[in-house]
N, C-alpha and C positions, 0 to 999 in steps of 0.2 A: 134616124137611129134613136132608138128608145134607150132612156138611162136604166141600167140595172143596178140595183141597191147593192153596196157593199157587202151584205150580209148574204145576198144571194149569190154574189161573184164567188164567196168564201166557199159556201156550199158546192157548186159546181166545181171550183178548183180541188177541192179536198176529195170530191168522190172520184176525180179522174185520176188522184193521185199525181197533180201537176204535170199532167202528160196530154198532148194533143190527144183526143178520142179517135181520130181519124188515123194517123200515122204513127202515133205513140210516142213521138219524140219528147224526151222530157224538158220540160220549160227552161230548166237551168241551162241547157245547153244553146240558147237563144239569147241574143243581145235584146230582142224585141219582146214585148210582153205579150202574152197570150190571151186571145179573144174570146168571150162568151159569144158563142155561134146561136142563133135561132135554128134549130134543126128544120123545123117548118118554118120558112122566112115570114117575117110579119107582113109581107106584100101578099103571101099566099093566106094569110089568117091567123098564122102562128102567133101564139100569146107568149109573152114574158113569164113564163112560170117554169119552175124547176124542172117538169117533166118534158120541157121543149127546149132544154139549154144543154150544151156540152162546152168543154174546153176545147179550142181549137188553135193550133199553131196559125200566124198570119198568112203563110203559105198555103195551106189547106182552106182556110177560111175564105181567101181571095179566090181560090179556084172552084170552090164550092159556090160561092155567090147565093143566089136566092133559088139555085136547082133543087128539084125534088126527084129528079130521074136523069137519066141519059140512055145512051144506046149501048147495048152489050155488046162489046166488040166480037164475041163469037156467034151468038145467035142473031144480033144485028135488031132485036126487039127492045123496045122502051121498058127499062128497068129502073125501079127505085134505086136511089143510092141507099149505103150504109148507114142505119138511124143508130147512134150509140144508145138511145134509151130502149130499144126495141129489140135490137140485134146484138149478138156474141161474137166479137172480134175474130175470135179462133173458128168460129164455124163458117166465117166467109173469107178469112185470110189465111195465109200460110207464108210463114216465114222461110224462104229458101236461101240460106246463106243471108246475104243483105238486102236481098230483093223480097219486097212484098208482093205475093201471088194471090189472085183471086182464086178461091176454091168454088164460088157460087156465081150465079149470074150478077147478083148485087155486088160481090168482091170484083169481080171483073171490071163491072161499070165503074166502081168507085175508083179502084186502081187508074183505070184509064183517063177518067175525067181529073182527077186529082193529079195525074202524071206522077205518080209516088216513086217511080224508078228512073229519075234523071240520074245522069253519072254523079253529080255533086251530090244528091241524097243518098244513093248507094254506098258512095265512099264514105260518108259521114257515118251512116249506119254500121258500115264495116269495121270502123274505129271503134266505135261504142260497144260494138258486140266483141271485138277483142279486148276491151277494157272491162267487159262485164256489166255495163250500165244500159244496155238496150236487149231486148225489150223490158 
């Protein structure tokens, strides 16, 4: 695991609005500190530079692991995962009530791999939506 300087962590956190860049969960809703994720993992040659880093909640970061792609549940094709530095969240995902739905092959693949719609996650999102704090 590479050390990420505090100044770089601050840039990543501020750029994300202190939200997980995959599921949009606000940092303050978690007792766990959010992590700086290498979008392209170091094991795949990813560098520790601003353009390759994003803020991720521990859950999303663990489920993503070093994956760059997975299988689209509809087409069954190998499909890249959502890349917060290159992709726009709203273009790939739709908030359907408290469910996060994939609008594209990238969105569907990321939703499936990250298991974004567990009953617990949907319940939390519903509460946050009702309180006006999500997304």
